[in-house]
Backbone of each chain as ProteinMPNN parsed JSONL, in Angstrom:
{"seq_chain_A": "XXXXXXXXXXXXXXXXXXXXXXXXXXXXXXXXXXXXXXXXXXXXXXXXXXXXXXXXXXXXXXXXXXXXXXXXXXXXXXXXXXXXXXXXXXXXXXXXXXXXXXXXXXXXXX", "coords_chain_A": {"N_chain_A": [[149.365, 87.902, 168.7], [146.753, 88.631, 166.547], [144.982, 86.163, 164.791], [144.15, 85.707, 161.4], [141.641, 84.538, 159.142], [141.063, 83.427, 155.917], [139.286, 82.676, 152.863], [140.686, 80.273, 150.612], [140.66, 80.64, 147.843], [139.003, 82.591, 145.284], [136.664, 83.396, 142.691], [135.832, 85.949, 140.322], [133.716, 87.782, 138.169], [134.746, 89.865, 135.527], [134.263, 93.358, 135.9], [132.316, 93.084, 137.767], [131.502, 93.367, 141.309], [133.97, 92.472, 143.659], [133.992, 90.643, 146.557], [135.763, 90.127, 149.334], [136.132, 88.093, 152.051], [137.137, 88.137, 155.548], [138.024, 86.616, 158.543], [138.609, 87.546, 161.872], [138.497, 86.844, 164.677], [139.809, 86.988, 167.097], [140.889, 89.446, 167.348], [142.341, 92.264, 168.939], [141.25, 95.173, 170.797], [142.642, 97.43, 169.936], [143.897, 96.825, 167.617], [144.442, 97.294, 164.211], [142.885, 96.471, 161.102], [144.465, 95.516, 158.239], [144.758, 95.511, 154.694], [146.507, 94.014, 152.097], [147.703, 93.403, 148.781], [149.092, 91.058, 146.416], [150.359, 90.956, 143.392], [151.233, 88.654, 140.858], [154.642, 87.82, 140.996], [155.428, 90.271, 141.969], [156.132, 92.655, 144.647], [154.201, 92.891, 147.715], [151.332, 95.107, 147.888], [149.957, 97.887, 149.435], [146.514, 98.258, 150.3], [144.254, 99.18, 151.903], [143.183, 100.221, 155.198], [141.652, 99.804, 158.459], [139.885, 100.49, 161.561], [137.444, 100.564, 163.227], [135.375, 101.857, 161.894], [133.8, 101.848, 158.654], [135.728, 102.065, 155.693], [136.831, 103.831, 152.801], [138.651, 104.12, 149.812], [140.449, 105.116, 146.837], [140.938, 102.683, 145.752], [139.487, 100.606, 147.004], [136.848, 99.418, 149.221], [136.365, 98.982, 152.713], [134.67, 96.997, 154.901], [133.841, 96.649, 158.188], [132.678, 94.532, 160.674], [130.403, 95.232, 163.403], [131.142, 94.014, 165.795], [133.737, 93.611, 165.273], [134.836, 91.198, 164.555], [135.044, 90.252, 162.041], [135.704, 91.139, 158.587], [135.194, 92.698, 155.361], [136.628, 93.078, 152.252], [136.033, 95.134, 149.539], [136.139, 95.262, 146.118], [134.977, 97.398, 143.878], [134.478, 97.331, 141.066], [135.722, 94.935, 139.538], [138.699, 94.322, 137.679], [140.696, 92.643, 135.174], [143.278, 93.111, 135.934], [143.156, 93.092, 138.649], [143.508, 90.56, 139.51], [145.063, 88.634, 141.865], [146.832, 87.78, 144.936], [145.227, 88.299, 147.94], [145.726, 89.703, 151.049], [144.685, 89.69, 154.376], [145.333, 91.341, 157.325], [145.977, 91.578, 160.762], [147.311, 94.158, 162.344], [150.382, 93.887, 163.941], [151.609, 94.325, 167.166], [153.866, 96.989, 168.169], [155.608, 97.61, 166.22], [154.83, 97.563, 163.638], [155.232, 95.407, 162.02], [154.245, 93.13, 159.525], [152.153, 90.373, 159.63], [151.706, 87.919, 157.586], [149.198, 85.74, 156.314], [147.961, 82.946, 154.479], [146.389, 84.109, 152.595], [143.911, 85.138, 150.103], [143.456, 83.914, 146.915], [142.469, 85.719, 144.295], [140.8, 85.379, 141.336], [140.085, 87.094, 138.552], [137.811, 86.906, 136.0], [137.252, 87.065, 132.447]], "CA_chain_A": [[148.997, 88.39, 167.375], [145.456, 88.126, 166.122], [145.033, 85.321, 163.604], [143.098, 85.971, 160.416], [141.273, 83.399, 158.319], [140.503, 83.832, 154.634], [139.143, 81.561, 151.917], [141.897, 80.048, 149.825], [140.533, 81.195, 146.498], [137.701, 83.089, 144.844], [136.569, 83.882, 141.323], [134.944, 87.09, 140.145], [133.594, 88.185, 136.771], [135.217, 91.223, 135.234], [133.235, 94.379, 135.968], [131.47, 92.88, 138.944], [132.154, 93.633, 142.595], [134.624, 91.349, 144.334], [133.85, 90.764, 148.006], [136.706, 89.195, 149.941], [135.899, 88.076, 153.498], [138.233, 87.826, 156.463], [137.655, 86.451, 159.944], [139.658, 87.888, 162.843], [137.687, 86.824, 165.898], [140.625, 87.234, 168.297], [141.53, 90.758, 167.23], [142.208, 93.073, 170.144], [140.535, 96.419, 170.559], [143.433, 98.48, 169.311], [144.558, 96.315, 166.405], [143.821, 97.661, 162.963], [142.852, 95.483, 160.015], [145.113, 95.992, 157.017], [144.684, 94.662, 153.508], [147.523, 94.147, 151.058], [147.583, 92.408, 147.72], [150.341, 90.744, 145.749], [150.228, 90.504, 142.01], [152.259, 87.67, 140.567], [156.036, 88.238, 140.789], [155.674, 91.611, 142.493], [156.013, 92.788, 146.085], [152.849, 93.261, 148.164], [150.907, 96.49, 147.718], [148.944, 98.313, 150.407], [145.213, 98.625, 149.734], [143.397, 99.951, 152.784], [143.156, 99.719, 156.555], [140.596, 100.387, 159.274], [139.787, 100.055, 162.956], [136.044, 100.271, 163.559], [134.482, 102.401, 160.881], [134.028, 101.465, 157.274], [136.669, 102.946, 155.023], [136.836, 103.777, 151.335], [139.628, 104.933, 149.09], [140.319, 104.993, 145.384], [141.129, 101.296, 145.339], [138.567, 99.632, 147.566], [136.123, 99.732, 150.45], [136.551, 98.022, 153.79], [133.524, 96.937, 155.797], [134.193, 95.936, 159.412], [131.472, 94.284, 161.47], [130.357, 96.009, 164.635], [131.905, 93.314, 166.833], [135.119, 93.597, 164.752], [135.341, 89.84, 164.4], [135.255, 89.959, 160.631], [135.654, 92.287, 157.696], [135.088, 92.376, 153.945], [137.227, 94.009, 151.303], [135.205, 95.203, 148.337], [136.63, 95.918, 144.902], [133.637, 97.652, 143.319], [134.38, 96.932, 139.657], [136.971, 94.191, 139.358], [139.283, 94.2, 136.347], [141.638, 91.528, 135.072], [144.502, 93.481, 136.648], [142.96, 92.864, 140.077], [143.867, 89.175, 139.824], [146.185, 88.714, 142.809], [146.596, 87.212, 146.264], [144.816, 89.361, 148.849], [146.062, 89.362, 152.427], [144.055, 90.41, 155.472], [146.333, 91.307, 158.39], [145.764, 92.363, 161.973], [148.634, 94.73, 162.55], [150.935, 93.284, 165.145], [152.53, 95.0, 168.063], [154.126, 98.4, 167.952], [156.656, 97.796, 165.225], [154.235, 97.626, 162.325], [155.548, 94.259, 161.177], [153.07, 92.503, 158.946], [152.11, 88.923, 159.741], [150.889, 87.458, 156.466], [148.725, 84.365, 156.263], [148.003, 82.381, 153.122], [145.687, 85.01, 151.705], [142.909, 84.653, 149.148], [143.794, 84.119, 145.512], [141.32, 86.193, 143.533], [140.932, 85.26, 139.89], [139.061, 87.849, 137.831], [137.661, 86.244, 134.704], [136.555, 87.89, 131.444]], "C_chain_A": [[147.667, 87.787, 166.989], [145.624, 87.321, 164.84], [143.888, 85.698, 162.688], [142.882, 84.738, 159.574], [140.577, 83.892, 157.069], [140.26, 82.602, 153.768], [140.381, 81.472, 151.037], [141.81, 80.723, 148.466], [139.104, 81.643, 146.226], [137.797, 83.485, 143.381], [135.618, 85.066, 141.292], [134.893, 87.413, 138.656], [134.061, 89.627, 136.618], [134.055, 92.209, 135.232], [132.289, 94.245, 137.145], [132.25, 93.224, 140.201], [132.77, 92.344, 143.134], [134.547, 91.606, 145.829], [134.707, 89.701, 148.674], [136.536, 89.217, 151.459], [137.156, 87.732, 154.292], [137.668, 87.697, 157.874], [138.835, 86.761, 160.84], [139.012, 87.975, 164.213], [138.49, 87.136, 167.155], [141.297, 88.61, 168.267], [141.314, 91.565, 168.506], [141.68, 94.46, 169.771], [141.322, 97.499, 169.839], [144.232, 97.991, 168.102], [143.755, 96.709, 165.176], [143.806, 96.465, 162.02], [143.44, 96.136, 158.773], [144.882, 94.986, 155.894], [145.818, 95.035, 152.555], [147.182, 93.15, 149.948], [148.927, 92.22, 147.032], [150.025, 90.17, 144.38], [151.442, 89.645, 141.692], [153.624, 88.311, 140.272], [156.318, 89.676, 141.206], [155.651, 91.582, 144.016], [154.587, 93.148, 146.469], [152.598, 94.756, 148.035], [149.808, 96.79, 148.724], [147.643, 98.662, 149.69], [144.485, 99.588, 150.655], [143.56, 99.427, 154.202], [142.037, 100.402, 157.327], [140.598, 99.808, 160.674], [138.355, 99.63, 163.287], [135.095, 100.688, 162.436], [134.791, 101.841, 159.507], [134.908, 102.512, 156.6], [136.559, 102.764, 153.51], [137.969, 104.627, 150.813], [139.49, 104.65, 147.603], [140.447, 103.552, 144.907], [139.983, 100.398, 145.775], [137.781, 100.226, 148.725], [136.353, 98.615, 151.441], [135.354, 98.127, 154.729], [133.914, 96.078, 156.992], [132.93, 95.755, 160.231], [131.564, 95.019, 162.803], [131.152, 95.343, 165.756], [133.372, 93.15, 166.457], [135.684, 92.198, 164.56], [135.526, 89.458, 162.938], [135.192, 91.242, 159.818], [135.55, 91.792, 156.261], [135.747, 93.476, 153.137], [136.392, 93.967, 150.034], [135.948, 95.948, 147.244], [135.401, 96.164, 144.053], [133.456, 97.207, 141.871], [135.686, 96.218, 139.281], [137.397, 94.177, 137.892], [140.258, 93.036, 136.348], [142.917, 91.823, 135.841], [144.366, 93.339, 138.164], [143.219, 91.414, 140.473], [145.155, 89.187, 140.649], [145.857, 87.883, 144.04], [146.325, 88.374, 147.209], [145.016, 88.901, 150.289], [145.33, 90.292, 153.396], [144.966, 90.248, 156.686], [145.857, 92.139, 159.568], [147.126, 92.864, 162.394], [149.156, 94.374, 163.917], [151.85, 94.23, 165.909], [152.75, 96.458, 167.742], [155.293, 98.636, 167.008], [156.089, 97.916, 163.821], [154.561, 96.436, 161.453], [154.266, 93.567, 160.752], [153.191, 90.989, 159.08], [151.138, 88.423, 158.674], [150.439, 86.024, 156.691], [148.857, 83.851, 154.841], [147.31, 83.283, 152.113], [144.635, 84.326, 150.853], [143.391, 84.946, 147.737], [142.522, 84.483, 144.766], [141.632, 86.093, 142.05], [139.772, 86.018, 139.256], [139.007, 87.302, 136.409], [136.885, 87.119, 133.728], [135.093, 87.484, 131.3]], "O_chain_A": [[147.471, 86.576, 167.091], [146.321, 87.744, 163.918], [142.781, 85.975, 163.149], [143.816, 83.978, 159.316], [139.627, 84.672, 157.138], [140.95, 81.593, 153.918], [141.035, 82.477, 150.757], [142.783, 81.312, 147.996], [138.145, 81.162, 146.83], [138.862, 83.86, 142.891], [134.715, 85.177, 142.122], [135.906, 87.327, 137.962], [133.803, 90.482, 137.466], [133.003, 91.947, 134.649], [131.553, 95.175, 137.477], [133.474, 93.357, 140.181], [132.166, 91.273, 143.07], [134.979, 92.652, 146.314], [134.408, 88.51, 148.588], [136.768, 90.249, 152.089], [138.098, 87.127, 153.78], [136.925, 88.562, 158.338], [139.945, 86.287, 160.595], [138.981, 89.038, 164.834], [137.913, 87.511, 168.176], [142.178, 88.891, 169.08], [140.227, 91.546, 169.083], [141.668, 94.856, 168.606], [140.742, 98.38, 169.205], [145.138, 98.677, 167.63], [142.546, 96.488, 165.109], [144.629, 95.558, 162.14], [142.967, 97.178, 158.318], [144.821, 93.778, 156.119], [146.048, 96.206, 152.255], [146.459, 92.178, 150.169], [149.786, 93.101, 147.061], [149.503, 89.064, 144.24], [152.539, 89.884, 142.196], [153.748, 89.203, 139.433], [157.347, 90.238, 140.83], [155.205, 90.603, 144.614], [153.837, 93.66, 145.638], [153.527, 95.563, 148.068], [148.844, 96.034, 148.848], [147.653, 99.275, 148.622], [144.133, 100.693, 150.242], [144.028, 98.304, 154.394], [141.532, 101.444, 156.912], [141.222, 98.781, 160.942], [138.1, 98.465, 163.591], [134.155, 99.975, 162.086], [135.912, 101.412, 159.235], [134.829, 103.7, 156.912], [136.237, 101.683, 153.018], [138.218, 105.725, 151.311], [138.527, 104.019, 147.167], [140.095, 103.243, 143.768], [139.548, 99.53, 145.018], [138.008, 101.359, 149.149], [136.514, 97.453, 151.068], [135.062, 99.19, 155.276], [134.276, 94.913, 156.83], [132.191, 96.712, 160.46], [132.647, 95.377, 163.265], [131.767, 96.027, 166.574], [134.159, 92.611, 167.235], [136.896, 92.038, 164.417], [136.12, 88.419, 162.646], [134.705, 92.275, 160.277], [135.786, 90.617, 155.979], [135.457, 94.659, 153.318], [136.081, 92.893, 149.519], [136.336, 97.104, 147.409], [134.822, 95.205, 143.543], [132.375, 96.751, 141.498], [136.623, 96.834, 138.772], [136.571, 94.041, 136.989], [140.603, 92.506, 137.405], [143.569, 90.908, 136.343], [145.357, 93.453, 138.886], [143.155, 91.078, 141.655], [146.192, 89.677, 140.204], [144.755, 87.351, 144.173], [147.105, 89.324, 147.27], [144.532, 87.842, 150.69], [145.356, 91.514, 153.249], [145.33, 89.125, 157.035], [145.391, 93.265, 159.397], [147.999, 92.077, 162.76], [148.468, 94.535, 164.925], [152.749, 94.848, 165.34], [151.906, 97.094, 167.11], [155.891, 99.712, 166.993], [156.798, 98.331, 162.904], [154.216, 96.426, 160.272], [153.323, 93.44, 161.533], [154.2, 90.399, 158.693], [149.92, 88.494, 158.836], [151.198, 85.195, 157.194], [149.744, 84.263, 154.094], [147.605, 83.232, 150.919], [144.486, 83.104, 150.876], [143.697, 86.091, 147.402], [141.614, 83.664, 144.622], [142.615, 86.658, 141.573], [138.614, 85.629, 139.406], [140.018, 87.243, 135.709], [135.966, 87.834, 134.128], [134.365, 88.074, 130.502]]}, "seq_chain_B": "XXXXXXXXXXXXXXXXXXXXXXXXXXXXXXXXXXXXXXXXXXXXXXXXXXXXXXXXXXXXXXXXXXXXXXXXXXXXXXXXXXXXXXXXXXXXXXXXXXXXXXXXXXXXXXXXXXXXXX", "coords_chain_B": {"N_chain_B": [[158.152, 109.266, 141.892], [161.15, 107.474, 142.893], [160.82, 104.082, 143.802], [161.107, 101.439, 146.237], [164.108, 99.755, 145.868], [165.802, 96.728, 145.018], [168.698, 94.759, 145.033], [170.772, 91.966, 144.12], [168.405, 91.161, 141.465], [168.103, 88.522, 141.033], [169.745, 85.771, 142.508], [171.993, 83.209, 142.418], [173.484, 80.687, 144.21], [175.891, 78.515, 145.763], [175.48, 75.862, 148.083], [176.554, 76.553, 151.357], [177.921, 78.866, 150.772], [178.437, 82.474, 151.146], [176.128, 85.18, 151.113], [175.016, 88.447, 150.124], [172.355, 90.648, 150.262], [170.862, 93.505, 148.941], [169.068, 96.465, 149.87], [167.476, 99.376, 148.845], [165.783, 101.843, 150.292], [162.824, 103.958, 150.046], [163.563, 107.364, 149.76], [163.956, 109.152, 152.743], [162.344, 107.549, 154.262], [162.116, 106.194, 157.422], [161.7, 103.749, 158.563], [162.42, 100.332, 157.981], [161.933, 97.153, 156.597], [162.533, 93.648, 156.429], [161.462, 90.777, 154.72], [160.811, 87.321, 153.959], [159.814, 85.121, 151.361], [158.563, 82.06, 150.694], [157.85, 79.667, 148.128], [154.475, 79.715, 147.241], [153.642, 80.577, 149.704], [152.716, 83.13, 152.125], [154.461, 86.271, 152.676], [157.085, 86.263, 155.142], [157.939, 87.734, 158.142], [161.148, 89.088, 158.907], [163.044, 91.046, 160.005], [163.122, 94.328, 161.504], [163.991, 97.671, 161.062], [164.399, 100.733, 162.703], [165.454, 103.66, 161.788], [168.9, 103.481, 162.242], [169.068, 101.311, 163.887], [168.275, 97.913, 164.761], [165.128, 97.291, 165.542], [163.46, 95.178, 165.954], [164.227, 91.958, 165.694], [163.132, 89.521, 165.695], [162.24, 87.727, 163.817], [164.346, 86.596, 162.44], [165.682, 83.58, 161.361], [167.866, 82.093, 162.38], [171.294, 82.262, 163.619], [172.756, 82.513, 161.317], [171.78, 84.442, 159.766], [171.886, 87.911, 159.241], [171.475, 91.418, 159.49], [172.106, 94.778, 158.432], [172.049, 98.352, 158.761], [173.668, 100.784, 158.391], [173.744, 103.62, 158.011], [171.205, 104.417, 158.24], [169.768, 104.297, 155.928], [170.271, 102.655, 153.224], [170.05, 99.109, 153.376], [171.518, 95.952, 154.208], [171.088, 92.55, 153.876], [172.504, 89.747, 155.226], [173.615, 86.493, 154.656], [175.055, 83.732, 155.987], [176.887, 80.737, 155.255], [175.057, 79.406, 153.456], [172.059, 77.489, 153.013], [170.08, 74.975, 151.347], [167.456, 75.278, 152.07], [167.232, 77.989, 152.446], [166.501, 79.105, 150.121], [164.422, 81.336, 148.511], [162.209, 84.16, 147.944], [163.4, 87.252, 148.808], [162.133, 89.968, 150.38], [162.04, 93.484, 150.662], [160.857, 96.249, 152.504], [159.79, 99.624, 153.002], [158.783, 102.284, 155.189], [157.309, 105.446, 156.037], [157.579, 106.092, 158.71], [158.224, 104.378, 161.753], [155.78, 102.298, 163.322], [153.468, 103.046, 165.775], [151.204, 100.996, 167.515], [148.7, 100.264, 165.307], [148.626, 102.756, 164.101], [148.745, 104.656, 161.045], [150.574, 103.023, 158.645], [151.708, 102.51, 155.957], [153.41, 100.233, 154.1], [155.899, 100.143, 151.673], [156.802, 98.02, 149.208], [159.676, 96.452, 147.75], [160.702, 94.828, 144.639], [161.828, 92.441, 145.277], [164.418, 89.96, 145.897], [165.309, 87.079, 144.31], [166.51, 84.28, 145.707], [168.437, 81.488, 145.105], [169.623, 78.523, 146.296], [171.898, 76.154, 145.518]], "CA_chain_B": [[159.479, 109.146, 142.472], [161.689, 106.129, 142.92], [160.308, 103.207, 144.837], [162.112, 100.613, 146.901], [164.822, 98.913, 144.92], [166.545, 95.631, 145.62], [169.678, 94.143, 144.148], [170.387, 91.705, 142.738], [167.04, 90.658, 141.326], [168.25, 87.076, 141.161], [171.054, 85.336, 142.996], [172.156, 81.765, 142.509], [174.706, 80.403, 144.943], [176.06, 77.123, 146.162], [175.349, 75.558, 149.518], [177.735, 76.869, 152.14], [178.472, 80.175, 150.415], [177.935, 83.675, 151.811], [175.486, 86.095, 150.185], [174.532, 89.73, 150.607], [171.235, 91.188, 149.499], [170.81, 94.942, 149.216], [167.791, 97.157, 149.758], [167.48, 100.836, 148.858], [164.407, 102.247, 150.598], [162.396, 105.263, 149.558], [164.272, 108.423, 150.463], [163.216, 109.767, 153.835], [161.653, 106.555, 155.074], [162.965, 105.817, 158.548], [161.463, 102.347, 158.913], [162.773, 99.384, 156.92], [161.569, 95.787, 156.975], [162.893, 92.524, 155.565], [160.609, 89.598, 154.757], [161.133, 86.346, 152.924], [158.624, 84.449, 150.873], [158.77, 80.773, 150.034], [156.871, 79.413, 147.07], [153.127, 79.368, 147.674], [153.373, 81.069, 151.061], [152.759, 84.564, 152.311], [155.751, 86.748, 153.195], [157.373, 85.997, 156.551], [158.738, 88.817, 158.705], [162.486, 88.757, 159.383], [163.668, 92.055, 160.854], [162.636, 95.687, 161.328], [164.894, 98.748, 161.471], [163.945, 102.111, 162.866], [166.729, 104.354, 161.651], [170.052, 102.589, 162.085], [169.009, 100.196, 164.812], [167.299, 96.834, 164.567], [164.161, 97.399, 166.631], [162.808, 93.877, 166.131], [164.865, 90.95, 164.828], [162.571, 88.264, 166.167], [161.94, 86.827, 162.718], [165.533, 85.96, 161.862], [165.534, 82.163, 161.706], [169.015, 81.6, 163.148], [172.406, 83.214, 163.626], [173.397, 82.656, 159.996], [171.161, 85.611, 159.154], [172.231, 89.162, 159.908], [171.175, 92.566, 158.645], [172.628, 96.047, 158.905], [171.57, 99.579, 158.118], [174.619, 101.632, 159.119], [173.502, 105.056, 157.901], [169.77, 104.675, 158.31], [169.144, 104.302, 154.609], [170.453, 101.344, 152.59], [170.206, 97.972, 154.286], [172.052, 94.729, 153.617], [170.787, 91.293, 154.56], [173.65, 88.875, 155.019], [173.35, 85.101, 155.001], [176.281, 82.929, 156.006], [176.777, 79.268, 155.133], [173.714, 79.207, 152.92], [171.502, 76.144, 152.915], [169.059, 74.892, 150.299], [166.216, 75.785, 152.65], [167.218, 79.453, 152.415], [165.981, 79.522, 148.82], [163.164, 82.072, 148.681], [162.272, 85.557, 147.522], [163.625, 88.124, 149.955], [161.452, 91.234, 150.127], [162.332, 94.61, 151.523], [159.809, 97.275, 152.495], [160.079, 100.779, 153.843], [157.65, 103.154, 155.487], [157.735, 106.782, 156.414], [157.972, 106.059, 160.106], [157.804, 103.167, 162.43], [154.373, 102.389, 163.66], [152.813, 102.696, 167.025], [150.184, 100.018, 167.147], [147.494, 100.694, 164.643], [148.687, 104.004, 163.362], [148.939, 104.463, 159.619], [151.922, 102.545, 158.368], [151.766, 101.865, 154.66], [154.744, 99.756, 153.737], [156.139, 100.083, 150.235], [157.666, 96.864, 148.983], [160.47, 96.308, 146.548], [160.342, 93.675, 143.809], [162.382, 91.234, 145.853], [165.56, 89.225, 145.348], [165.075, 85.631, 144.311], [167.731, 83.564, 146.068], [168.418, 80.048, 144.867], [170.807, 77.851, 146.834], [172.002, 74.848, 144.864]], "C_chain_B": [[159.918, 107.697, 142.515], [161.077, 105.348, 144.064], [161.444, 102.495, 145.529], [162.801, 99.753, 145.832], [165.638, 97.87, 145.666], [167.499, 95.053, 144.578], [170.402, 93.013, 144.858], [168.934, 91.257, 142.653], [167.023, 89.137, 141.466], [169.654, 86.76, 141.642], [171.044, 83.826, 143.114], [173.488, 81.505, 143.195], [174.754, 78.929, 145.297], [175.923, 76.982, 147.672], [176.66, 75.851, 150.218], [178.342, 78.229, 151.849], [177.797, 81.291, 151.21], [177.291, 84.582, 150.773], [175.075, 87.38, 150.895], [173.426, 90.217, 149.676], [171.036, 92.637, 149.921], [169.406, 95.509, 149.014], [167.999, 98.663, 149.834], [166.055, 101.327, 149.12], [164.06, 103.573, 149.927], [163.06, 106.343, 150.41], [163.389, 109.039, 151.542], [162.449, 108.795, 154.705], [162.58, 106.069, 156.182], [162.823, 104.338, 158.909], [161.758, 101.446, 157.717], [162.533, 97.971, 157.432], [162.159, 94.809, 155.961], [161.901, 91.384, 155.812], [161.196, 88.574, 153.791], [159.888, 85.548, 152.607], [159.003, 83.176, 150.143], [157.621, 80.534, 149.062], [155.518, 78.998, 147.646], [152.748, 79.846, 149.058], [153.307, 82.591, 151.078], [154.123, 84.988, 152.81], [155.858, 86.528, 154.701], [158.309, 87.073, 157.063], [160.098, 88.314, 159.186], [162.981, 89.78, 160.403], [163.132, 93.426, 160.489], [163.674, 96.668, 161.861], [164.11, 100.034, 161.641], [165.225, 102.946, 162.883], [167.842, 103.344, 161.447], [169.944, 101.324, 162.916], [167.954, 99.165, 164.472], [166.355, 96.831, 165.762], [163.487, 96.063, 166.929], [163.449, 92.901, 165.158], [164.331, 89.558, 165.145], [162.286, 87.258, 165.055], [163.14, 86.178, 162.071], [165.569, 84.504, 162.301], [166.674, 81.593, 162.548], [170.169, 82.578, 162.987], [173.176, 83.267, 162.316], [172.895, 83.914, 159.282], [171.505, 86.857, 159.964], [171.907, 90.301, 158.962], [171.715, 93.825, 159.278], [172.001, 97.191, 158.135], [172.389, 100.73, 158.701], [174.341, 103.132, 159.075], [172.02, 105.38, 157.887], [169.086, 104.758, 156.972], [169.228, 102.902, 154.001], [170.625, 100.268, 153.657], [170.744, 96.776, 153.51], [171.662, 93.549, 154.493], [171.896, 90.318, 154.207], [173.298, 87.468, 155.476], [174.644, 84.324, 154.88], [175.943, 81.462, 155.801], [175.383, 78.878, 154.625], [173.345, 77.73, 152.825], [170.393, 76.157, 151.862], [167.719, 75.44, 150.797], [166.133, 77.301, 152.709], [166.672, 79.98, 151.085], [164.586, 80.116, 148.992], [163.304, 83.408, 147.971], [162.394, 86.409, 148.782], [163.104, 89.514, 149.602], [161.882, 92.279, 151.141], [161.192, 95.61, 151.409], [160.263, 98.448, 153.346], [158.786, 101.549, 154.102], [158.168, 104.442, 156.085], [158.232, 106.824, 157.852], [157.599, 104.716, 160.669], [156.42, 103.378, 163.001], [154.116, 102.13, 165.13], [151.611, 101.847, 166.631], [148.983, 100.694, 166.497], [147.628, 101.954, 163.838], [149.061, 103.725, 161.913], [150.381, 104.104, 159.317], [151.934, 101.79, 157.054], [153.195, 101.492, 154.35], [154.817, 99.63, 152.217], [157.181, 98.989, 149.994], [158.467, 96.995, 147.699], [160.067, 95.059, 145.795], [160.903, 92.362, 144.33], [163.641, 90.746, 145.165], [165.25, 87.749, 145.445], [166.4, 84.937, 144.559], [167.52, 82.074, 145.846], [169.731, 79.462, 145.365], [170.842, 76.438, 146.267], [172.659, 73.805, 145.758]], "O_chain_B": [[159.139, 106.795, 142.207], [160.846, 105.879, 145.15], [162.602, 102.896, 145.422], [162.146, 99.115, 145.007], [166.1, 98.095, 146.785], [167.15, 94.884, 143.409], [170.627, 93.085, 146.066], [168.306, 91.0, 143.68], [166.056, 88.551, 141.952], [170.626, 87.399, 141.236], [170.212, 83.24, 143.808], [174.512, 82.056, 142.79], [173.774, 78.2, 145.143], [176.228, 77.907, 148.425], [177.733, 75.462, 149.756], [179.193, 78.699, 152.604], [176.759, 81.101, 151.845], [177.826, 84.747, 149.677], [174.823, 87.394, 152.099], [173.567, 90.192, 148.454], [171.04, 92.956, 151.11], [168.666, 95.094, 148.122], [168.62, 99.166, 150.77], [165.204, 101.227, 148.236], [164.913, 104.218, 149.319], [163.107, 106.238, 151.636], [162.238, 109.398, 151.297], [161.956, 109.167, 155.77], [163.686, 105.596, 155.92], [163.731, 103.75, 159.496], [161.391, 101.759, 156.584], [162.889, 97.64, 158.563], [162.265, 95.121, 154.775], [161.552, 91.075, 156.951], [161.985, 88.92, 152.911], [159.028, 85.328, 153.46], [159.674, 83.207, 149.112], [156.555, 81.138, 149.178], [155.425, 78.057, 148.434], [151.653, 79.555, 149.539], [153.785, 83.255, 150.157], [154.876, 84.158, 153.318], [154.87, 86.596, 155.432], [159.368, 87.301, 156.476], [160.193, 87.249, 159.796], [163.302, 89.422, 161.536], [162.739, 93.678, 159.35], [164.174, 96.512, 162.976], [163.263, 100.375, 160.816], [165.977, 102.941, 163.858], [167.748, 102.462, 160.593], [170.667, 100.359, 162.666], [166.881, 99.493, 163.963], [166.732, 96.421, 166.86], [162.998, 95.847, 168.038], [163.247, 92.995, 163.948], [164.993, 88.55, 164.895], [162.112, 86.069, 165.323], [162.98, 85.292, 161.232], [165.494, 84.221, 163.497], [166.449, 80.69, 163.353], [170.043, 83.595, 162.306], [174.159, 84.001, 162.215], [173.506, 84.385, 158.323], [171.427, 86.865, 161.193], [172.053, 90.156, 157.748], [171.781, 93.94, 160.502], [171.497, 97.027, 157.024], [171.849, 101.563, 159.43], [174.676, 103.843, 160.022], [171.628, 106.5, 157.558], [167.954, 105.232, 156.875], [168.357, 102.064, 154.236], [171.255, 100.485, 154.692], [170.468, 96.607, 152.322], [171.884, 93.558, 155.704], [172.189, 90.092, 153.033], [172.746, 87.28, 156.56], [175.253, 84.264, 153.812], [174.848, 81.01, 156.135], [174.645, 78.133, 155.271], [174.185, 76.861, 152.592], [169.842, 77.208, 151.532], [166.944, 76.0, 150.021], [165.068, 77.847, 152.993], [166.412, 81.176, 150.951], [163.689, 79.481, 149.546], [164.372, 83.748, 147.462], [161.586, 86.294, 149.704], [163.57, 90.15, 148.657], [162.062, 91.987, 152.324], [160.627, 95.792, 150.33], [161.028, 98.282, 154.295], [157.829, 101.469, 153.332], [159.297, 104.524, 156.568], [159.2, 107.519, 158.163], [156.757, 104.005, 160.12], [155.956, 104.51, 163.142], [154.514, 101.093, 165.661], [151.076, 101.982, 165.53], [148.348, 101.575, 167.076], [146.804, 102.203, 162.958], [149.627, 102.677, 161.599], [151.3, 104.825, 159.705], [152.142, 100.577, 157.029], [154.084, 102.344, 154.34], [153.92, 99.086, 151.573], [158.294, 99.042, 150.518], [158.011, 97.563, 146.706], [159.198, 94.31, 146.242], [160.501, 91.29, 143.879], [163.901, 91.07, 144.006], [164.963, 87.23, 146.523], [167.306, 84.995, 143.728], [166.556, 81.483, 146.332], [170.81, 79.851, 144.917], [169.941, 75.633, 146.503], [172.819, 72.655, 145.35]]}, "name": "protein", "num_of_chains": 2, "seq": "XXXXXXXXXXXXXXXXXXXXXXXXXXXXXXXXXXXXXXXXXXXXXXXXXXXXXXXXXXXXXXXXXXXXXXXXXXXXXXXXXXXXXXXXXXXXXXXXXXXXXXXXXXXXXXXXXXXXXXXXXXXXXXXXXXXXXXXXXXXXXXXXXXXXXXXXXXXXXXXXXXXXXXXXXXXXXXXXXXXXXXXXXXXXXXXXXXXXXXXXXXXXXXXXXXXXXXXXXXXXXXXXXXXX"}
């Protein structure tokens, strides 16, 4: 299973872009990068995933480096409701089980 | 539509007792996952069902833990002879289908059951 490394915590001003980095230098060629987030006292919520190309959806954008050793999740206009723990995951095996690390605690401040 | 539901939301039990935790997945989802989350940690995988069968139970910590999904829908996680170290939030997730590596597999999580073993 590819290991991912994320900063423990980050702050972001409300209305600004939040850029959350993730290192996954041992990711294999066919492992996707998934991002989930967990708001306090709730179950995790899927955000986005990608393999090689950059991806965008209504929640966020995912930028993956060309060598695939790292990626960045971008929340373009962070709101207070985006305060959560963000998990970067290299999808493991062929069962789809998620291997969560410690994640990054994002605090969006007014 | 209805999301994943879990009951009870909270369960307090005494050391050595038996507990059952229930998960109702989203209708039509064939894949079901159980995770547990200790305070300050990310969720930890326990077991994965594809339909009625446990396709991957590698995360179950020991033989006190067992899970079933007899009709391919509702699942029950069973813990025998509970220990204080079993205290955690137990999360259930479902997805439309099991995942071949990398293919789209958004998992929808329930709110969890908070288990406290005294």
